All heavy atoms as a GROMACS GRO file, in nm:
protein
  567
    1MET      N    1   0.084  -0.113  -0.002
    1MET     CA    2   0.000  -0.002   0.001
    1MET      C    3   0.089   0.124  -0.001
    1MET      O    4   0.177   0.136   0.077
    1MET     CB    5  -0.089  -0.004   0.121
    1MET     CG    6  -0.167   0.124   0.143
    1MET     SD    7  -0.275   0.116   0.285
    1MET     CE    8  -0.152   0.128   0.415
    2SER      N    9   0.059   0.216  -0.088
    2SER     CA   10   0.139   0.341  -0.094
    2SER      C   11   0.065   0.454  -0.035
    2SER      O   12  -0.062   0.451  -0.026
    2SER     CB   13   0.173   0.370  -0.242
    2SER     OG   14   0.058   0.402  -0.312
    3SER      N   15   0.127   0.552   0.015
    3SER     CA   16   0.064   0.665   0.079
    3SER      C   17   0.108   0.786   0.011
    3SER      O   18   0.222   0.830   0.014
    3SER     CB   19   0.096   0.669   0.226
    3SER     OG   20   0.051   0.784   0.285
    4ALA      N   21   0.017   0.853  -0.056
    4ALA     CA   22   0.045   0.984  -0.123
    4ALA      C   23   0.049   1.095  -0.027
    4ALA      O   24   0.130   1.189  -0.037
    4ALA     CB   25  -0.060   1.013  -0.232
    5SER      N   26  -0.026   1.090   0.079
    5SER     CA   27  -0.026   1.192   0.185
    5SER      C   28  -0.106   1.130   0.302
    5SER      O   29  -0.151   1.016   0.294
    5SER     CB   30  -0.093   1.318   0.138
    5SER     OG   31  -0.225   1.293   0.103
    6SER      N   32  -0.115   1.207   0.409
    6SER     CA   33  -0.197   1.158   0.518
    6SER      C   34  -0.292   1.277   0.559
    6SER      O   35  -0.262   1.394   0.530
    6SER     CB   36  -0.113   1.117   0.635
    6SER     OG   37  -0.040   1.219   0.680
    7ALA      N   38  -0.391   1.244   0.635
    7ALA     CA   39  -0.483   1.343   0.685
    7ALA      C   40  -0.500   1.333   0.837
    7ALA      O   41  -0.493   1.220   0.883
    7ALA     CB   42  -0.619   1.331   0.616
    8ARG      N   43  -0.512   1.436   0.901
    8ARG     CA   44  -0.532   1.435   1.043
    8ARG      C   45  -0.671   1.493   1.071
    8ARG      O   46  -0.700   1.603   1.030
    8ARG     CB   47  -0.425   1.526   1.110
    8ARG     CG   48  -0.428   1.513   1.260
    8ARG     CD   49  -0.309   1.584   1.325
    8ARG     NE   50  -0.186   1.534   1.272
    8ARG     CZ   51  -0.118   1.438   1.337
    8ARG    NH1   52  -0.160   1.387   1.446
    8ARG    NH2   53   0.007   1.396   1.283
    9SER      N   54  -0.751   1.418   1.135
    9SER     CA   55  -0.890   1.460   1.161
    9SER      C   56  -0.909   1.475   1.309
    9SER      O   57  -0.887   1.382   1.385
    9SER     CB   58  -0.985   1.349   1.109
    9SER     OG   59  -1.117   1.373   1.148
   10GLY      N   60  -0.945   1.597   1.352
   10GLY     CA   61  -0.965   1.624   1.498
   10GLY      C   62  -1.109   1.627   1.531
   10GLY      O   63  -1.153   1.698   1.619
   11LEU      N   64  -1.195   1.549   1.454
   11LEU     CA   65  -1.338   1.560   1.480
   11LEU      C   66  -1.375   1.487   1.605
   11LEU      O   67  -1.323   1.382   1.646
   11LEU     CB   68  -1.404   1.482   1.361
   11LEU     CG   69  -1.386   1.545   1.226
   11LEU    CD1   70  -1.442   1.462   1.122
   11LEU    CD2   71  -1.443   1.688   1.225
   12ARG      N   72  -1.469   1.547   1.682
   12ARG     CA   73  -1.520   1.501   1.806
   12ARG      C   74  -1.415   1.458   1.907
   12ARG      O   75  -1.424   1.359   1.975
   12ARG     CB   76  -1.616   1.380   1.780
   12ARG     CG   77  -1.736   1.422   1.698
   12ARG     CD   78  -1.840   1.310   1.698
   12ARG     NE   79  -1.952   1.361   1.627
   12ARG     CZ   80  -2.012   1.303   1.519
   12ARG    NH1   81  -1.959   1.189   1.474
   12ARG    NH2   82  -2.111   1.351   1.462
   13GLY      N   83  -1.313   1.542   1.914
   13GLY     CA   84  -1.211   1.521   2.016
   13GLY      C   85  -1.111   1.409   1.990
   13GLY      O   86  -1.032   1.378   2.075
   14ARG      N   87  -1.112   1.356   1.875
   14ARG     CA   88  -1.015   1.243   1.845
   14ARG      C   89  -0.930   1.289   1.730
   14ARG      O   90  -0.957   1.374   1.652
   14ARG     CB   91  -1.091   1.118   1.806
   14ARG     CG   92  -1.172   1.131   1.680
   14ARG     CD   93  -1.263   1.012   1.666
   14ARG     NE   94  -1.369   1.056   1.567
   14ARG     CZ   95  -1.374   1.003   1.448
   14ARG    NH1   96  -1.298   0.912   1.411
   14ARG    NH2   97  -1.463   1.053   1.368
   15THR      N   98  -0.808   1.230   1.730
   15THR     CA   99  -0.718   1.256   1.622
   15THR      C  100  -0.684   1.123   1.550
   15THR      O  101  -0.643   1.034   1.618
   15THR     CB  102  -0.583   1.322   1.681
   15THR    OG1  103  -0.623   1.436   1.746
   15THR    CG2  104  -0.488   1.343   1.570
   16VAL      N  105  -0.706   1.116   1.426
   16VAL     CA  106  -0.684   1.000   1.349
   16VAL      C  107  -0.592   1.030   1.230
   16VAL      O  108  -0.613   1.132   1.166
   16VAL     CB  109  -0.817   0.946   1.295
   16VAL    CG1  110  -0.791   0.818   1.205
   16VAL    CG2  111  -0.916   0.918   1.400
   17VAL      N  112  -0.490   0.950   1.214
   17VAL     CA  113  -0.399   0.968   1.095
   17VAL      C  114  -0.418   0.850   1.009
   17VAL      O  115  -0.389   0.738   1.046
   17VAL     CB  116  -0.249   0.990   1.144
   17VAL    CG1  117  -0.163   1.000   1.020
   17VAL    CG2  118  -0.239   1.108   1.237
   18VAL      N  119  -0.469   0.868   0.892
   18VAL     CA  120  -0.499   0.763   0.796
   18VAL      C  121  -0.438   0.805   0.665
   18VAL      O  122  -0.461   0.917   0.621
   18VAL     CB  123  -0.650   0.740   0.787
   18VAL    CG1  124  -0.678   0.629   0.684
   18VAL    CG2  125  -0.714   0.705   0.918
   19PRO      N  126  -0.365   0.711   0.598
   19PRO     CA  127  -0.313   0.752   0.464
   19PRO      C  128  -0.419   0.771   0.363
   19PRO      O  129  -0.518   0.702   0.360
   19PRO     CB  130  -0.224   0.634   0.426
   19PRO     CG  131  -0.277   0.520   0.507
   19PRO     CD  132  -0.338   0.576   0.630
   20LEU      N  133  -0.400   0.875   0.281
   20LEU     CA  134  -0.489   0.893   0.170
   20LEU      C  135  -0.417   0.837   0.043
   20LEU      O  136  -0.312   0.888  -0.001
   20LEU     CB  137  -0.512   1.041   0.153
   20LEU     CG  138  -0.589   1.107   0.271
   20LEU    CD1  139  -0.605   1.252   0.254
   20LEU    CD2  140  -0.730   1.038   0.294
   21ILE      N  141  -0.473   0.729  -0.014
   21ILE     CA  142  -0.408   0.657  -0.118
   21ILE      C  143  -0.452   0.704  -0.252
   21ILE      O  144  -0.556   0.779  -0.265
   21ILE     CB  145  -0.441   0.509  -0.103
   21ILE    CG1  146  -0.590   0.480  -0.115
   21ILE    CG2  147  -0.386   0.453   0.031
   21ILE    CD1  148  -0.636   0.333  -0.125
   22PRO      N  149  -0.378   0.662  -0.360
   22PRO     CA  150  -0.431   0.695  -0.491
   22PRO      C  151  -0.554   0.606  -0.521
   22PRO      O  152  -0.559   0.488  -0.481
   22PRO     CB  153  -0.319   0.645  -0.583
   22PRO     CG  154  -0.197   0.644  -0.496
   22PRO     CD  155  -0.248   0.612  -0.359
   23CYS      N  156  -0.653   0.665  -0.578
   23CYS     CA  157  -0.777   0.582  -0.609
   23CYS      C  158  -0.739   0.473  -0.701
   23CYS      O  159  -0.678   0.492  -0.806
   23CYS     CB  160  -0.873   0.682  -0.683
   23CYS     SG  161  -1.020   0.601  -0.749
   24PRO      N  162  -0.785   0.355  -0.669
   24PRO     CA  163  -0.755   0.239  -0.752
   24PRO      C  164  -0.821   0.242  -0.895
   24PRO      O  165  -0.780   0.178  -0.988
   24PRO     CB  166  -0.811   0.118  -0.677
   24PRO     CG  167  -0.900   0.172  -0.577
   24PRO     CD  168  -0.857   0.312  -0.557
   25CYS      N  169  -0.919   0.333  -0.911
   25CYS     CA  170  -0.990   0.349  -1.039
   25CYS      C  171  -0.917   0.443  -1.126
   25CYS      O  172  -0.896   0.412  -1.248
   25CYS     CB  173  -1.132   0.398  -1.010
   25CYS     SG  174  -1.228   0.427  -1.153
   26CYS      N  175  -0.875   0.564  -1.076
   26CYS     CA  176  -0.822   0.667  -1.168
   26CYS      C  177  -0.691   0.726  -1.120
   26CYS      O  178  -0.638   0.818  -1.182
   26CYS     CB  179  -0.928   0.779  -1.190
   26CYS     SG  180  -0.959   0.873  -1.039
   27GLN      N  181  -0.643   0.687  -0.999
   27GLN     CA  182  -0.515   0.724  -0.948
   27GLN      C  183  -0.511   0.872  -0.885
   27GLN      O  184  -0.406   0.920  -0.841
   27GLN     CB  185  -0.400   0.719  -1.044
   27GLN     CG  186  -0.378   0.577  -1.097
   27GLN     CD  187  -0.352   0.477  -0.983
   27GLN    OE1  188  -0.267   0.497  -0.900
   27GLN    NE2  189  -0.430   0.371  -0.974
   28ALA      N  190  -0.628   0.939  -0.880
   28ALA     CA  191  -0.636   1.066  -0.808
   28ALA      C  192  -0.630   1.040  -0.661
   28ALA      O  193  -0.669   0.932  -0.612
   28ALA     CB  194  -0.771   1.141  -0.843
   29THR      N  195  -0.571   1.131  -0.580
   29THR     CA  196  -0.556   1.102  -0.438
   29THR      C  197  -0.693   1.117  -0.374
   29THR      O  198  -0.761   1.216  -0.389
   29THR     CB  199  -0.459   1.204  -0.377
   29THR    OG1  200  -0.331   1.190  -0.439
   29THR    CG2  201  -0.441   1.185  -0.230
   30VAL      N  202  -0.725   1.013  -0.290
   30VAL     CA  203  -0.854   1.010  -0.219
   30VAL      C  204  -0.853   1.124  -0.116
   30VAL      O  205  -0.746   1.161  -0.067
   30VAL     CB  206  -0.866   0.879  -0.144
   30VAL    CG1  207  -0.975   0.874  -0.048
   30VAL    CG2  208  -0.875   0.759  -0.252
   31ARG      N  209  -0.970   1.178  -0.095
   31ARG     CA  210  -0.986   1.294   0.003
   31ARG      C  211  -1.083   1.266   0.105
   31ARG      O  212  -1.172   1.178   0.090
   31ARG     CB  213  -1.029   1.419  -0.075
   31ARG     CG  214  -0.927   1.462  -0.175
   31ARG     CD  215  -0.973   1.591  -0.240
   31ARG     NE  216  -0.879   1.629  -0.344
   31ARG     CZ  217  -0.898   1.723  -0.440
   31ARG    NH1  218  -1.020   1.789  -0.436
   31ARG    NH2  219  -0.803   1.751  -0.525
   32TYR      N  220  -1.075   1.333   0.219
   32TYR     CA  221  -1.177   1.334   0.327
   32TYR      C  222  -1.281   1.440   0.305
   32TYR      O  223  -1.252   1.549   0.265
   32TYR     CB  224  -1.108   1.368   0.465
   32TYR     CG  225  -1.039   1.244   0.525
   32TYR    CD1  226  -0.901   1.235   0.521
   32TYR    CD2  227  -1.109   1.154   0.591
   32TYR    CE1  228  -0.840   1.122   0.584
   32TYR    CE2  229  -1.050   1.040   0.653
   32TYR     CZ  230  -0.914   1.029   0.643
   32TYR     OH  231  -0.852   0.923   0.704
   33TYR      N  232  -1.398   1.406   0.346
   33TYR     CA  233  -1.515   1.494   0.341
   33TYR      C  234  -1.595   1.474   0.460
   33TYR      O  235  -1.586   1.367   0.533
   33TYR     CB  236  -1.604   1.471   0.216
   33TYR     CG  237  -1.529   1.490   0.086
   33TYR    CD1  238  -1.457   1.382   0.029
   33TYR    CD2  239  -1.529   1.612   0.024
   33TYR    CE1  240  -1.394   1.402  -0.091
   33TYR    CE2  241  -1.469   1.630  -0.099
   33TYR     CZ  242  -1.396   1.522  -0.159
   33TYR     OH  243  -1.333   1.541  -0.275
   34VAL      N  244  -1.677   1.576   0.503
   34VAL     CA  245  -1.762   1.568   0.619
   34VAL      C  246  -1.909   1.582   0.563
   34VAL      O  247  -1.935   1.683   0.495
   34VAL     CB  248  -1.732   1.671   0.723
   34VAL    CG1  249  -1.830   1.662   0.839
   34VAL    CG2  250  -1.592   1.652   0.772
   35SER      N  251  -1.990   1.488   0.595
   35SER     CA  252  -2.131   1.499   0.549
   35SER      C  253  -2.208   1.609   0.620
   35SER      O  254  -2.184   1.634   0.740
   35SER     CB  255  -2.193   1.364   0.581
   35SER     OG  256  -2.336   1.370   0.553
   36ASN      N  257  -2.296   1.672   0.550
   36ASN     CA  258  -2.386   1.775   0.605
   36ASN      C  259  -2.524   1.739   0.583
   36ASN      O  260  -2.614   1.827   0.600
   36ASN     CB  261  -2.348   1.914   0.553
   36ASN     CG  262  -2.366   1.924   0.404
   36ASN    OD1  263  -2.408   1.833   0.339
   36ASN    ND2  264  -2.334   2.039   0.347
   37THR      N  265  -2.559   1.616   0.550
   37THR     CA  266  -2.700   1.573   0.534
   37THR      C  267  -2.758   1.556   0.673
   37THR      O  268  -2.694   1.527   0.779
   37THR     CB  269  -2.710   1.442   0.462
   37THR    OG1  270  -2.645   1.338   0.535
   37THR    CG2  271  -2.648   1.451   0.323
   38GLU      N  272  -2.888   1.566   0.682
   38GLU     CA  273  -2.960   1.555   0.812
   38GLU      C  274  -2.933   1.420   0.874
   38GLU      O  275  -2.917   1.407   0.997
   38GLU     CB  276  -3.107   1.576   0.788
   38GLU     CG  277  -3.189   1.580   0.914
   38GLU     CD  278  -3.335   1.613   0.888
   38GLU    OE1  279  -3.364   1.689   0.800
   38GLU    OE2  280  -3.422   1.562   0.957
   39ASP      N  281  -2.940   1.307   0.799
   39ASP     CA  282  -2.923   1.176   0.854
   39ASP      C  283  -2.777   1.140   0.898
   39ASP      O  284  -2.760   1.055   0.985
   39ASP     CB  285  -2.967   1.069   0.754
   39ASP     CG  286  -3.120   1.065   0.734
   39ASP    OD1  287  -3.196   1.128   0.824
   39ASP    OD2  288  -3.164   1.012   0.634
   40HIS      N  289  -2.683   1.213   0.839
   40HIS     CA  290  -2.543   1.172   0.860
   40HIS      C  291  -2.455   1.298   0.897
   40HIS      O  292  -2.338   1.298   0.861
   40HIS     CB  293  -2.478   1.098   0.741
   40HIS     CG  294  -2.555   0.971   0.717
   40HIS    ND1  295  -2.643   0.961   0.606
   40HIS    CD2  296  -2.559   0.849   0.774
   40HIS    CE1  297  -2.696   0.846   0.609
   40HIS    NE2  298  -2.648   0.773   0.705
   41GLU      N  299  -2.512   1.400   0.952
   41GLU     CA  300  -2.436   1.526   0.975
   41GLU      C  301  -2.317   1.497   1.060
   41GLU      O  302  -2.321   1.435   1.168
   41GLU     CB  303  -2.529   1.626   1.043
   41GLU     CG  304  -2.459   1.763   1.051
   41GLU     CD  305  -2.555   1.871   1.103
   41GLU    OE1  306  -2.683   1.856   1.099
   41GLU    OE2  307  -2.503   1.980   1.130
   42GLY      N  308  -2.211   1.543   1.012
   42GLY     CA  309  -2.076   1.533   1.084
   42GLY      C  310  -2.000   1.402   1.057
   42GLY      O  311  -1.891   1.390   1.102
   43TRP      N  312  -2.061   1.312   0.991
   43TRP     CA  313  -1.991   1.180   0.962
   43TRP      C  314  -1.884   1.207   0.856
   43TRP      O  315  -1.903   1.282   0.760
   43TRP     CB  316  -2.090   1.081   0.903
   43TRP     CG  317  -2.186   1.028   1.002
   43TRP    CD1  318  -2.238   1.088   1.116
   43TRP    CD2  319  -2.254   0.904   0.988
   43TRP    NE1  320  -2.332   1.005   1.179
   43TRP    CE2  321  -2.342   0.888   1.107
   43TRP    CE3  322  -2.252   0.796   0.900
   43TRP    CZ2  323  -2.425   0.779   1.122
   43TRP    CZ3  324  -2.334   0.688   0.921
   43TRP    CH2  325  -2.416   0.679   1.031
   44VAL      N  326  -1.771   1.144   0.874
   44VAL     CA  327  -1.657   1.156   0.781
   44VAL      C  328  -1.662   1.045   0.680
   44VAL      O  329  -1.691   0.928   0.716
   44VAL     CB  330  -1.526   1.156   0.863
   44VAL    CG1  331  -1.405   1.152   0.769
   44VAL    CG2  332  -1.517   1.260   0.964
   45PHE      N  333  -1.631   1.085   0.556
   45PHE     CA  334  -1.626   0.977   0.451
   45PHE      C  335  -1.505   1.010   0.359
   45PHE      O  336  -1.455   1.123   0.361
   45PHE     CB  337  -1.754   0.967   0.372
   45PHE     CG  338  -1.793   1.088   0.297
   45PHE    CD1  339  -1.767   1.110   0.168
   45PHE    CD2  340  -1.871   1.188   0.359
   45PHE    CE1  341  -1.811   1.223   0.095
   45PHE    CE2  342  -1.917   1.302   0.295
   45PHE     CZ  343  -1.891   1.318   0.156
   46CYS      N  344  -1.459   0.912   0.295
   46CYS     CA  345  -1.348   0.924   0.197
   46CYS      C  346  -1.394   0.889   0.062
   46CYS      O  347  -1.467   0.796   0.045
   46CYS     CB  348  -1.233   0.832   0.236
   46CYS     SG  349  -1.174   0.858   0.405
   47ARG      N  350  -1.356   0.967  -0.038
   47ARG     CA  351  -1.393   0.938  -0.170
   47ARG      C  352  -1.289   0.996  -0.267
   47ARG      O  353  -1.213   1.084  -0.240
   47ARG     CB  354  -1.530   0.985  -0.210
   47ARG     CG  355  -1.547   1.131  -0.221
   47ARG     CD  356  -1.686   1.161  -0.284
   47ARG     NE  357  -1.718   1.297  -0.283
   47ARG     CZ  358  -1.682   1.383  -0.384
   47ARG    NH1  359  -1.622   1.340  -0.486
   47ARG    NH2  360  -1.717   1.508  -0.373
   48CYS      N  361  -1.293   0.941  -0.390
   48CYS     CA  362  -1.212   0.994  -0.503
   48CYS      C  363  -1.268   1.129  -0.534
   48CYS      O  364  -1.387   1.154  -0.545
   48CYS     CB  365  -1.217   0.900  -0.619
   48CYS     SG  366  -1.133   0.964  -0.760
   49PRO      N  367  -1.182   1.237  -0.561
   49PRO     CA  368  -1.237   1.364  -0.600
   49PRO      C  369  -1.298   1.360  -0.737
   49PRO      O  370  -1.374   1.453  -0.772
   49PRO     CB  371  -1.110   1.457  -0.598
   49PRO     CG  372  -0.998   1.362  -0.609
   49PRO     CD  373  -1.038   1.239  -0.552
   50ASN      N  374  -1.281   1.252  -0.814
   50ASN     CA  375  -1.343   1.236  -0.943
   50ASN      C  376  -1.470   1.154  -0.936
   50ASN      O  377  -1.523   1.110  -1.034
   50ASN     CB  378  -1.245   1.176  -1.044
   50ASN     CG  379  -1.130   1.262  -1.067
   50ASN    OD1  380  -1.136   1.378  -1.073
   50ASN    ND2  381  -1.010   1.200  -1.081
   51HIS      N  382  -1.515   1.125  -0.814
   51HIS     CA  383  -1.639   1.048  -0.795
   51HIS      C  384  -1.748   1.106  -0.871
   51HIS      O  385  -1.772   1.227  -0.868
   51HIS     CB  386  -1.674   1.044  -0.646
   51HIS     CG  387  -1.791   0.957  -0.612
   51HIS    ND1  388  -1.780   0.816  -0.613
   51HIS    CD2  389  -1.916   0.983  -0.587
   51HIS    CE1  390  -1.904   0.770  -0.582
   51HIS    NE2  391  -1.986   0.869  -0.563
   52SER      N  392  -1.817   1.031  -0.950
   52SER     CA  393  -1.931   1.064  -1.036
   52SER      C  394  -1.883   1.134  -1.166
   52SER      O  395  -1.937   1.105  -1.273
   52SER     CB  396  -2.025   1.155  -0.966
   52SER     OG  397  -2.085   1.081  -0.858
   53ALA      N  398  -1.790   1.224  -1.159
   53ALA     CA  399  -1.746   1.305  -1.274
   53ALA      C  400  -1.696   1.212  -1.386
   53ALA      O  401  -1.720   1.234  -1.500
   53ALA     CB  402  -1.640   1.402  -1.239
   54THR      N  403  -1.622   1.108  -1.349
   54THR     CA  404  -1.564   1.018  -1.448
   54THR      C  405  -1.619   0.872  -1.441
   54THR      O  406  -1.569   0.783  -1.495
   54THR     CB  407  -1.410   1.010  -1.429
   54THR    OG1  408  -1.377   0.960  -1.297
   54THR    CG2  409  -1.344   1.149  -1.446
   55GLY      N  410  -1.718   0.858  -1.353
   55GLY     CA  411  -1.779   0.725  -1.332
   55GLY      C  412  -1.703   0.651  -1.225
   55GLY      O  413  -1.733   0.537  -1.202
   56CYS      N  414  -1.607   0.712  -1.167
   56CYS     CA  415  -1.533   0.649  -1.048
   56CYS      C  416  -1.628   0.630  -0.932
   56CYS      O  417  -1.703   0.722  -0.897
   56CYS     CB  418  -1.419   0.738  -1.012
   56CYS     SG  419  -1.323   0.661  -0.878
   57ASP      N  420  -1.630   0.514  -0.872
   57ASP     CA  421  -1.716   0.487  -0.764
   57ASP      C  422  -1.648   0.464  -0.631
   57ASP      O  423  -1.707   0.399  -0.539
   57ASP     CB  424  -1.816   0.374  -0.797
   57ASP     CG  425  -1.747   0.239  -0.816
   57ASP    OD1  426  -1.615   0.238  -0.812
   57ASP    OD2  427  -1.812   0.141  -0.830
   58PHE      N  428  -1.524   0.502  -0.613
   58PHE     CA  429  -1.452   0.482  -0.488
   58PHE      C  430  -1.506   0.576  -0.383
   58PHE      O  431  -1.491   0.700  -0.391
   58PHE     CB  432  -1.296   0.509  -0.510
   58PHE     CG  433  -1.216   0.461  -0.396
   58PHE    CD1  434  -1.176   0.332  -0.389
   58PHE    CD2  435  -1.180   0.548  -0.292
   58PHE    CE1  436  -1.094   0.286  -0.283
   58PHE    CE2  437  -1.104   0.512  -0.190
   58PHE     CZ  438  -1.060   0.379  -0.178
   59TRP      N  439  -1.567   0.523  -0.283
   59TRP     CA  440  -1.635   0.597  -0.177
   59TRP      C  441  -1.660   0.510  -0.059
   59TRP      O  442  -1.714   0.395  -0.066
   59TRP     CB  443  -1.773   0.649  -0.231
   59TRP     CG  444  -1.843   0.741  -0.138
   59TRP    CD1  445  -1.849   0.878  -0.155
   59TRP    CD2  446  -1.927   0.709  -0.024
   59TRP    NE1  447  -1.931   0.931  -0.060
   59TRP    CE2  448  -1.978   0.831   0.024
   59TRP    CE3  449  -1.959   0.595   0.036
   59TRP    CZ2  450  -2.062   0.832   0.136
   59TRP    CZ3  451  -2.045   0.597   0.149
   59TRP    CH2  452  -2.092   0.723   0.195
   60PHE      N  453  -1.618   0.550   0.066
   60PHE     CA  454  -1.637   0.476   0.191
   60PHE      C  455  -1.658   0.569   0.306
   60PHE      O  456  -1.600   0.678   0.313
   60PHE     CB  457  -1.508   0.393   0.217
   60PHE     CG  458  -1.477   0.282   0.127
   60PHE    CD1  459  -1.380   0.307   0.028
   60PHE    CD2  460  -1.534   0.162   0.138
   60PHE    CE1  461  -1.349   0.204  -0.061
   60PHE    CE2  462  -1.502   0.058   0.051
   60PHE     CZ  463  -1.412   0.083  -0.052
   61TRP      N  464  -1.744   0.530   0.401
   61TRP     CA  465  -1.750   0.594   0.528
   61TRP      C  466  -1.611   0.573   0.597
   61TRP      O  467  -1.541   0.480   0.558
   61TRP     CB  468  -1.860   0.539   0.617
   61TRP     CG  469  -1.997   0.573   0.578
   61TRP    CD1  470  -2.094   0.489   0.534
   61TRP    CD2  471  -2.054   0.701   0.567
   61TRP    NE1  472  -2.208   0.550   0.496
   61TRP    CE2  473  -2.186   0.688   0.522
   61TRP    CE3  474  -2.014   0.830   0.597
   61TRP    CZ2  475  -2.272   0.792   0.508
   61TRP    CZ3  476  -2.096   0.940   0.588
   61TRP    CH2  477  -2.225   0.923   0.539
   62GLU      N  478  -1.574   0.662   0.682
   62GLU     CA  479  -1.439   0.658   0.746
   62GLU      C  480  -1.392   0.524   0.791
   62GLU      O  481  -1.284   0.482   0.755
   62GLU     CB  482  -1.437   0.761   0.858
   62GLU     CG  483  -1.298   0.773   0.931
   62GLU     CD  484  -1.301   0.870   1.044
   62GLU    OE1  485  -1.405   0.888   1.106
   62GLU    OE2  486  -1.194   0.926   1.068
   63MET      N  487  -1.468   0.449   0.871
   63MET     CA  488  -1.422   0.323   0.925
   63MET      C  489  -1.421   0.219   0.811
   63MET      O  490  -1.343   0.120   0.820
   63MET     CB  491  -1.510   0.278   1.047
   63MET     CG  492  -1.486   0.368   1.165
   63MET     SD  493  -1.310   0.408   1.209
   63MET     CE  494  -1.252   0.241   1.248
   64GLU      N  495  -1.512   0.230   0.717
   64GLU     CA  496  -1.505   0.137   0.601
   64GLU      C  497  -1.378   0.157   0.522
   64GLU      O  498  -1.316   0.059   0.470
   64GLU     CB  499  -1.625   0.152   0.515
   64GLU     CG  500  -1.760   0.112   0.578
   64GLU     CD  501  -1.875   0.155   0.492
   64GLU    OE1  502  -1.869   0.250   0.410
   64GLU    OE2  503  -1.986   0.100   0.513
   65TYR      N  504  -1.337   0.283   0.514
   65TYR     CA  505  -1.213   0.313   0.446
   65TYR      C  506  -1.095   0.255   0.519
   65TYR      O  507  -1.005   0.194   0.459
   65TYR     CB  508  -1.199   0.466   0.424
   65TYR     CG  509  -1.069   0.508   0.364
   65TYR    CD1  510  -1.044   0.491   0.230
   65TYR    CD2  511  -0.966   0.578   0.435
   65TYR    CE1  512  -0.929   0.532   0.173
   65TYR    CE2  513  -0.854   0.617   0.377
   65TYR     CZ  514  -0.835   0.594   0.243
   65TYR     OH  515  -0.714   0.636   0.180
   66VAL      N  516  -1.093   0.265   0.653
   66VAL     CA  517  -0.989   0.205   0.725
   66VAL      C  518  -0.984   0.056   0.712
   66VAL      O  519  -0.875  -0.007   0.691
   66VAL     CB  520  -1.005   0.244   0.877
   66VAL    CG1  521  -0.909   0.158   0.970
   66VAL    CG2  522  -0.985   0.390   0.899
   67ALA      N  523  -1.103  -0.010   0.709
   67ALA     CA  524  -1.107  -0.152   0.684
   67ALA      C  525  -1.056  -0.189   0.542
   67ALA      O  526  -0.988  -0.290   0.522
   67ALA     CB  527  -1.253  -0.204   0.697
   68TYR      N  528  -1.085  -0.103   0.447
   68TYR     CA  529  -1.041  -0.119   0.308
   68TYR      C  530  -0.886  -0.117   0.304
   68TYR      O  531  -0.820  -0.201   0.243
   68TYR     CB  532  -1.095  -0.016   0.218
   68TYR     CG  533  -1.036  -0.013   0.076
   68TYR    CD1  534  -1.088  -0.094  -0.026
   68TYR    CD2  535  -0.924   0.063   0.042
   68TYR    CE1  536  -1.031  -0.101  -0.145
   68TYR    CE2  537  -0.876   0.064  -0.082
   68TYR     CZ  538  -0.927  -0.018  -0.178
   68TYR     OH  539  -0.871  -0.023  -0.304
   69LEU      N  540  -0.831  -0.021   0.375
   69LEU     CA  541  -0.678  -0.011   0.384
   69LEU      C  542  -0.624  -0.130   0.448
   69LEU      O  543  -0.521  -0.178   0.403
   69LEU     CB  544  -0.642   0.118   0.466
   69LEU     CG  545  -0.678   0.250   0.400
   69LEU    CD1  546  -0.640   0.366   0.489
   69LEU    CD2  547  -0.612   0.264   0.261
   70VAL      N  548  -0.684  -0.180   0.553
   70VAL     CA  549  -0.623  -0.296   0.624
   70VAL      C  550  -0.629  -0.426   0.532
   70VAL      O  551  -0.531  -0.498   0.523
   70VAL     CB  552  -0.703  -0.325   0.754
   70VAL    CG1  553  -0.671  -0.462   0.815
   70VAL    CG2  554  -0.673  -0.213   0.855
   71ASP      N  555  -0.744  -0.434   0.464
   71ASP     CA  556  -0.758  -0.551   0.368
   71ASP      C  557  -0.665  -0.536   0.252
   71ASP      O  558  -0.621  -0.642   0.193
   71ASP     CB  559  -0.902  -0.560   0.321
   71ASP     CG  560  -0.993  -0.607   0.432
   71ASP    OD1  561  -0.946  -0.665   0.535
   71ASP    OD2  562  -1.119  -0.595   0.419
   72ALA      N  563  -0.638  -0.420   0.206
   72ALA     CA  564  -0.555  -0.401   0.086
   72ALA      C  565  -0.408  -0.413   0.122
   72ALA      O  566  -0.328  -0.448   0.046
   72ALA     CB  567  -0.573  -0.254   0.031
   0.00000   0.00000   0.00000
């Protein structure tokens, strides 16, 4: 697993350092986002910045992304 960069998230009093990898679909660096929807407000998710624009479907909630990294 390669790491293009890392992100530090201080959400809800915790600090998590997780590598942001190249997207396996298009090689763009995966990014962190915070949901602002009513059902998931404040939830962190990771996705390719090209999600939808190029048909790339790389998208995970934060802990699913961590599990993806462990499995990869």
